[in-house]
C-alpha positions as CSV (number, residue, x, y, z in Angstrom):
1,M,121.4,93.7,102.8
2,K,119.9,91.0,104.9
3,A,118.5,91.5,108.4
4,L,117.9,89.2,111.1
5,M,114.8,90.9,113.2
6,F,113.8,90.0,116.7
7,G,110.4,91.2,117.8
8,W,107.4,90.3,120.3
9,E,104.3,91.2,118.4
10,F,103.4,91.4,114.9
11,P,100.0,92.4,113.4
12,P,97.1,91.2,113.5
13,H,97.9,89.9,117.0
14,I,99.1,92.9,118.9
15,L,98.7,94.2,122.3
16,G,100.0,97.4,122.2
17,G,102.2,100.0,119.7
18,L,105.2,97.9,119.8
19,G,103.8,95.5,117.0
20,T,102.2,98.5,114.9
21,A,105.6,100.1,115.0
22,S,107.6,96.7,114.3
23,Y,105.1,96.3,111.2
24,G,105.3,99.7,110.0
25,L,109.2,99.8,110.4
26,T,109.7,96.6,108.6
27,K,107.2,97.2,105.9
28,G,109.0,100.8,105.3
29,M,112.4,99.5,105.1
30,A,111.2,96.9,102.4
31,M,109.7,99.7,100.2
32,N,113.4,101.1,100.0
33,G,114.4,98.2,98.0
34,D,117.2,95.5,98.5
35,M,116.3,94.5,102.0
36,D,115.8,90.8,102.9
37,I,114.1,90.6,106.1
38,T,113.8,87.8,108.6
39,F,111.6,88.8,111.6
40,V,111.4,86.4,114.4
41,I,108.5,86.2,116.5
42,P,107.8,84.1,119.7
43,K,104.7,82.8,118.2
44,P,103.0,83.3,114.7
45,F,99.3,82.8,114.4
46,G,99.6,82.0,110.7
47,D,97.7,85.0,109.2
48,E,100.5,87.8,109.5
49,D,101.4,89.6,106.1
50,K,104.4,87.8,104.8
51,S,104.6,90.0,101.8
52,F,107.7,92.1,102.8
53,A,109.3,89.9,105.5
54,N,110.1,86.2,106.1
55,I,108.2,85.3,109.5
56,I,110.0,82.8,111.6
57,G,108.2,81.6,114.9
58,A,110.4,80.8,118.2
59,T,107.8,78.3,119.1
60,N,108.2,76.4,115.7
61,T,112.1,75.9,116.0
62,P,113.4,72.8,117.1
63,I,116.3,73.3,119.8
64,V,116.7,69.6,120.6
65,Y,117.1,66.8,118.5
66,K,115.6,64.1,120.4
67,D,116.1,61.4,117.9
68,V,119.8,61.4,117.6
69,D,121.2,57.7,117.7
70,W,124.4,58.1,119.9
71,D,125.5,54.4,119.4
72,M,125.4,54.9,115.7
73,V,127.3,58.4,115.8
74,E,129.9,56.7,118.1
75,R,130.4,53.9,115.7
76,R,130.8,55.9,112.8
77,F,132.5,58.7,114.1
78,G,134.1,57.7,117.4
79,Y,137.3,56.3,116.0
80,C,138.3,59.7,114.6
81,M,137.4,61.8,117.5
82,N,139.1,62.2,120.8
83,P,136.9,62.4,124.1
84,Q,136.9,65.8,124.1
85,E,135.7,66.3,120.3
86,Y,132.9,63.8,121.0
87,F,131.5,65.6,124.2
88,D,131.5,69.0,121.8
89,L,129.4,67.3,119.4
90,R,127.2,65.8,121.4
91,K,126.6,69.3,123.5
92,H,126.4,71.0,120.1
93,I,123.6,68.5,118.8
94,Y,121.9,69.1,122.1
95,A,122.5,72.9,122.4
96,D,122.8,71.9,126.0
97,F,119.0,72.7,126.5
98,S,118.7,69.2,128.0
99,Y,116.8,71.2,131.4
100,L,113.9,72.8,128.9
101,H,110.6,71.5,128.5
102,T,109.9,71.0,125.2
103,N,107.1,69.4,122.6
104,D,107.8,66.2,120.8
105,M,109.1,68.2,118.1
106,G,111.8,69.5,120.1
107,C,110.4,73.0,120.4
108,I,110.0,75.2,123.3
109,E,106.5,76.5,123.7
110,F,105.7,80.3,123.7
111,S,102.6,82.0,124.8
112,G,103.1,84.7,122.0
113,K,101.4,87.2,124.6
114,Y,102.8,88.8,128.0
115,P,102.6,85.9,130.3
116,D,103.1,86.0,134.2
117,N,106.2,83.8,133.6
118,L,107.5,86.8,131.1
119,L,111.1,86.6,132.1
120,E,111.4,82.9,131.7
121,E,109.8,83.4,128.2
122,I,112.6,85.8,127.5
123,N,115.0,83.6,128.4
124,N,113.9,80.9,126.3
125,Y,113.4,83.4,123.5
126,S,117.0,84.1,123.9
127,I,118.0,80.2,123.6
128,V,116.0,79.8,120.7
129,A,117.7,83.0,119.0
130,G,120.8,81.0,119.2
131,V,119.4,78.2,117.0
132,I,118.0,80.5,114.7
133,A,121.2,82.7,114.5
134,R,123.1,79.5,113.3
135,K,120.7,78.8,110.4
136,E,120.2,82.1,109.0
137,Q,122.0,84.2,106.7
138,Y,122.3,88.1,107.6
139,D,124.3,91.2,107.8
140,V,122.9,92.6,110.8
141,I,120.9,91.8,113.6
142,H,118.0,94.2,115.2
143,S,116.2,93.7,118.6
144,H,112.8,95.4,119.0
145,D,112.5,96.6,122.6
146,W,113.8,95.0,126.0
147,L,111.8,91.6,125.5
148,T,114.2,91.0,122.8
149,Y,117.4,92.4,123.8
150,P,118.9,89.1,125.1
151,A,117.8,87.2,121.9
152,G,119.9,89.9,119.9
153,I,123.1,89.4,121.9
154,H,122.7,85.5,121.8
155,A,122.7,85.8,118.2
156,K,125.5,88.5,118.0
157,Q,127.7,86.2,120.4
158,I,127.1,83.2,117.7
159,S,127.2,85.0,114.6
160,G,129.6,88.2,115.2
161,K,127.5,90.5,113.6
162,P,126.6,94.0,114.7
163,L,123.7,94.5,116.6
164,V,121.0,97.4,117.0
165,I,118.6,97.6,119.5
166,H,115.3,99.5,119.1
167,V,114.1,101.2,122.2
168,H,110.6,101.7,121.7
169,A,110.4,102.5,125.6
170,T,111.9,102.1,128.6
171,D,111.2,101.0,132.2
172,F,111.2,104.5,133.3
173,D,108.1,105.3,131.0
174,R,106.1,102.3,132.1
175,S,106.6,102.5,135.7
176,R,106.8,106.5,136.1
177,G,110.3,106.0,137.5
178,N,109.6,103.1,139.9
179,V,111.9,101.1,137.8
180,N,112.1,97.1,138.2
181,P,115.6,96.1,138.5
182,Q,115.4,93.0,136.7
183,V,113.9,94.9,133.4
184,F,116.4,97.6,134.0
185,A,119.4,95.2,134.0
186,I,118.1,93.6,130.6
187,E,118.1,97.2,129.1
188,K,121.4,98.2,130.3
189,N,122.8,95.1,128.9
190,G,121.0,95.3,125.8
191,M,122.5,98.9,125.5
192,D,125.8,97.8,126.3
193,Y,126.2,95.0,123.9
194,A,124.8,97.1,120.9
195,D,126.6,98.4,118.4
196,H,124.0,101.0,117.8
197,I,120.6,102.2,119.4
198,I,117.7,103.5,117.7
199,T,115.2,105.5,120.0
200,V,111.9,106.5,118.7
201,S,112.2,110.2,120.0
202,N,114.5,112.4,121.5
203,L,112.8,112.2,124.7
204,T,113.7,108.6,124.6
205,R,117.1,109.3,123.4
206,K,117.9,111.6,126.5
207,T,116.5,108.9,128.9
208,V,118.9,106.3,127.3
209,I,122.0,108.8,127.5
210,E,121.3,109.9,131.0
211,K,119.5,106.9,132.9
212,Y,121.9,104.3,131.3
213,G,124.9,105.9,130.8
214,V,125.2,105.7,126.9
215,D,127.4,107.4,124.8
216,P,125.4,109.8,123.0
217,A,127.5,109.1,119.4
218,K,126.2,105.6,119.8
219,V,122.3,106.8,119.8
220,T,120.1,107.8,116.7
221,T,116.5,109.2,116.9
222,V,114.5,107.7,114.2
223,H,110.9,109.1,114.8
224,N,107.8,106.5,114.3
225,A,105.2,107.0,111.7
226,V,101.7,106.2,110.5
227,E,100.7,103.6,108.0
228,P,98.7,105.3,105.3
229,M,94.8,105.0,105.7
230,S,93.2,102.5,103.4
231,Q,90.2,103.9,101.4
232,E,88.1,101.2,103.1
233,I,88.5,102.6,106.5
234,L,88.6,106.5,105.3
235,N,84.8,105.5,103.6
236,M,83.8,103.5,106.5
237,A,80.4,104.5,108.0
238,A,80.4,104.8,111.6
239,S,77.4,106.1,113.8
240,R,77.4,107.5,117.2
241,G,73.8,107.0,118.0
242,T,74.0,110.7,119.6
243,D,73.9,114.3,118.6
244,E,76.5,114.9,121.7
245,K,80.0,115.7,121.1
246,V,82.4,112.7,121.8
247,V,85.8,112.9,123.6
248,T,88.1,109.9,123.6
249,F,91.0,108.1,125.2
250,L,92.0,105.1,123.5
251,G,94.7,103.1,124.8
252,R,96.3,101.0,127.9
253,I,95.0,102.3,131.0
254,T,97.6,102.2,132.9
255,M,99.7,104.8,135.1
256,Q,102.3,105.5,132.0
257,K,99.2,106.8,129.7
258,G,97.6,109.0,132.6
259,P,94.0,108.0,132.5
260,E,93.4,109.8,135.7
261,Y,94.0,113.0,134.1
262,F,91.8,112.3,131.5
263,V,88.9,111.8,133.7
264,E,89.7,114.8,136.1
265,A,89.7,116.9,133.0
266,A,86.1,115.6,131.7
267,A,84.9,116.7,135.0
268,K,85.8,120.0,134.5
269,V,84.7,120.3,131.1
270,L,81.2,119.2,132.3
271,Q,80.9,121.9,134.5
272,K,80.8,124.3,131.6
273,A,79.2,121.7,128.9
274,K,76.6,119.3,129.1
275,N,76.4,118.2,125.4
276,V,79.4,116.0,125.8
277,R,80.3,112.2,126.3
278,F,83.8,110.9,127.4
279,V,85.1,107.2,126.1
280,M,87.7,105.5,127.7
281,A,88.8,102.5,125.1
282,G,90.9,100.2,126.5
283,S,91.9,97.9,129.2
284,G,94.8,97.9,131.9
285,D,95.2,97.5,135.4
286,M,93.6,101.0,136.2
287,M,90.6,100.2,135.0
288,N,88.7,99.6,137.8
289,E,90.2,102.3,139.4
290,M,89.3,104.9,136.7
291,I,85.5,103.8,136.6
292,R,85.5,104.3,140.5
293,L,87.1,107.8,139.8
294,A,84.3,109.0,137.6
295,A,81.9,107.9,139.9
296,R,83.2,110.0,142.5
297,R,83.2,112.7,140.2
298,N,79.4,112.5,139.5
299,I,80.0,111.9,135.6
300,A,79.6,108.3,135.5
301,D,76.5,108.8,133.2
302,K,78.6,110.8,130.7
303,F,81.5,108.3,130.8
304,H,81.8,104.9,129.0
305,F,84.3,102.4,129.0
306,T,84.5,100.1,126.1
307,G,87.3,97.8,126.9
308,F,90.1,96.6,124.5
309,L,89.4,97.4,121.0
310,R,91.2,95.6,117.9
311,G,91.1,95.8,114.5
312,N,88.4,98.3,112.5
313,A,86.7,98.7,116.1
314,V,89.5,101.2,116.5
315,Y,88.7,103.2,113.5
316,E,84.9,103.3,114.3
317,M,85.8,104.4,117.7
318,L,87.9,107.3,116.3
319,K,85.3,108.0,113.5
320,V,82.5,108.8,115.9
321,S,85.2,111.0,118.0
322,D,85.2,114.8,117.9
323,V,88.3,115.1,120.0
324,Y,91.0,112.6,120.9
325,V,93.1,113.1,123.8
326,M,96.6,111.3,124.7
327,P,97.4,112.6,128.2
328,S,100.4,110.2,128.7
329,V,102.8,110.9,131.7
330,S,106.0,109.6,129.5
331,E,105.3,108.4,126.2
332,P,108.2,107.4,124.1
333,F,106.6,108.2,120.7
334,G,102.7,107.5,120.6
335,I,101.3,106.2,117.4
336,S,97.5,106.7,118.1
337,P,97.5,110.5,117.9
338,L,98.6,110.3,114.3
339,E,96.0,107.6,113.6
340,A,93.3,109.8,114.9
341,M,94.7,112.5,112.8
342,Q,94.2,110.5,109.8
343,V,90.9,110.3,109.9
344,G,90.3,114.0,110.8
345,V,89.9,113.8,114.7
346,P,91.4,116.8,116.3
347,T,94.1,115.9,118.9
348,I,95.0,116.8,122.0
349,I,98.7,115.3,123.3
350,S,100.9,115.7,126.3
351,K,104.3,117.7,125.7
352,Q,105.6,114.3,127.5
353,S,105.2,112.3,124.4
354,G,107.8,111.7,121.6
355,C,105.2,112.6,119.0
356,A,105.1,116.0,120.2
357,E,108.5,116.5,118.5
358,I,107.2,116.3,115.3
359,L,103.2,117.3,115.4
360,H,102.5,120.9,114.6
361,H,98.9,120.8,114.2
362,A,97.8,119.1,117.6
363,I,97.4,120.8,121.0
364,K,99.9,120.2,123.3
365,V,99.3,120.3,127.2
366,D,101.4,119.0,130.4
367,Y,100.0,115.8,131.4
368,W,99.3,117.1,134.9
369,D,97.7,120.4,133.8
370,I,93.9,119.3,133.9
371,D,92.7,123.0,133.4
372,A,94.8,123.5,130.1
373,M,93.4,120.0,129.0
374,A,89.9,120.8,129.8
375,D,90.1,123.9,128.3
376,A,91.4,122.4,124.9
377,M,88.7,120.1,125.1
378,Y,86.0,122.6,125.6
379,S,87.6,124.5,123.0
380,I,87.6,122.3,120.0
381,I,84.0,121.1,120.5
382,T,82.8,124.9,120.9
383,Y,84.5,126.7,118.1
384,P,83.9,125.0,114.9
385,S,86.7,127.3,113.0
386,L,89.3,125.6,115.4
387,Y,87.7,122.1,115.2
388,R,87.7,122.4,111.3
389,Y,91.3,123.8,111.3
390,L,92.7,121.1,113.4
391,K,90.9,118.5,111.6
392,E,91.8,119.7,107.8
393,E,95.6,120.7,108.7
394,G,96.3,117.3,110.9
395,K,95.4,115.2,108.3
396,T,97.7,116.9,105.9
397,E,100.4,116.7,108.2
398,V,100.3,113.2,108.9
399,D,99.5,112.0,105.9
400,E,103.3,113.0,104.9
401,I,104.9,111.2,108.0
402,K,105.8,107.9,106.4
403,W,107.3,104.6,107.5
404,E,109.4,104.3,104.1
405,Y,111.2,107.7,105.4
406,A,111.7,105.9,108.8
407,G,112.8,103.1,107.1
408,K,115.6,104.9,105.1
409,K,117.5,106.2,107.9
410,V,117.5,102.6,109.6
411,I,118.9,101.1,106.5
412,D,121.5,103.9,106.6
413,I,122.5,102.9,109.9
414,Y,123.0,99.4,109.0
415,K,125.2,100.5,106.1
416,R,127.5,102.7,108.4
417,L,127.7,99.5,110.7
418,T,128.3,96.9,108.1
419,G,130.2,98.8,105.6
420,L,127.6,97.6,102.7
């Protein structure tokens, strides 16, 4: 079976969990065999893993053929065309994109990031998707998250192939309910056009059904998973440079992730224990606010801000941690707790996260309950038996949460849609 996938990120160049999930799922699907996947991203950097998918860059796809000699076309074909046919041919070759700014190769340039003109790039991506949809061979279209829904819709309109959209998050998650109407409209349009919708958790499935008015029969949950940890990472030496315990928050420092609850809980822990340091690893629009909050709580000397971490630096941070905390206000899934548990870090997660549906050896608290969060942190760093239990049982659990299994569920959905 052949799938045409549209994504926005692909490792190693990622800014969040979307790229990690897209990569893991695609690789897991390929492991099931009999899958031919073409994965489109706005801008490839050349170092992506192409062993299980054909990577296509929208920024490398010509949409305007600038070297057409229309006098030659008219001389050669004009005698057998009526004016409307000639107009249609010219429109098809130019694809009606004359208003776009393209480079000398006739390609639209994409940033490969999340620029200020993101909505413009999303629209341009959908235009390029139409060109790619005409060239590629595929049985089903799969769009990852709202940024690529317009691209999937355009491909469906051109090909008539079934469209699956994959909801990794909704704007209700990202905005704490203060939804951007433009983003909501794109999400709703994608859900309306989709032949089937995959959500990363039952939490997200409920949001899709209740907030977007989608028929429950059209929505299936396929929980995310985690890539097997390489032996190199498992054997990686990491030194903390202190005998104090380390409690870590790792992720985007935005209101969706609940960073203020982590800081407030840290302040409560430090009222009872002095042999502990707290790390907020990541970047985001609330970072300066969190630095100021730590200062107001008089814990700045026990609090560290690393900035954004990538690659092995993420695992180095996890390996020197005694506790990992994800206090997200609304987390569709959350892969980072699984990664922490893989390297044996006891983990605390919010009950408002999708991964809470499948993790049984992580401590779960309400994101707003800073007393319970602080108690959980204090207990793990204080009682060795609890620490060992969560470390050992947590690793055993996540080692069985595999992308190959998630991939099989997605392929089964494809088969139901295509009859193949």
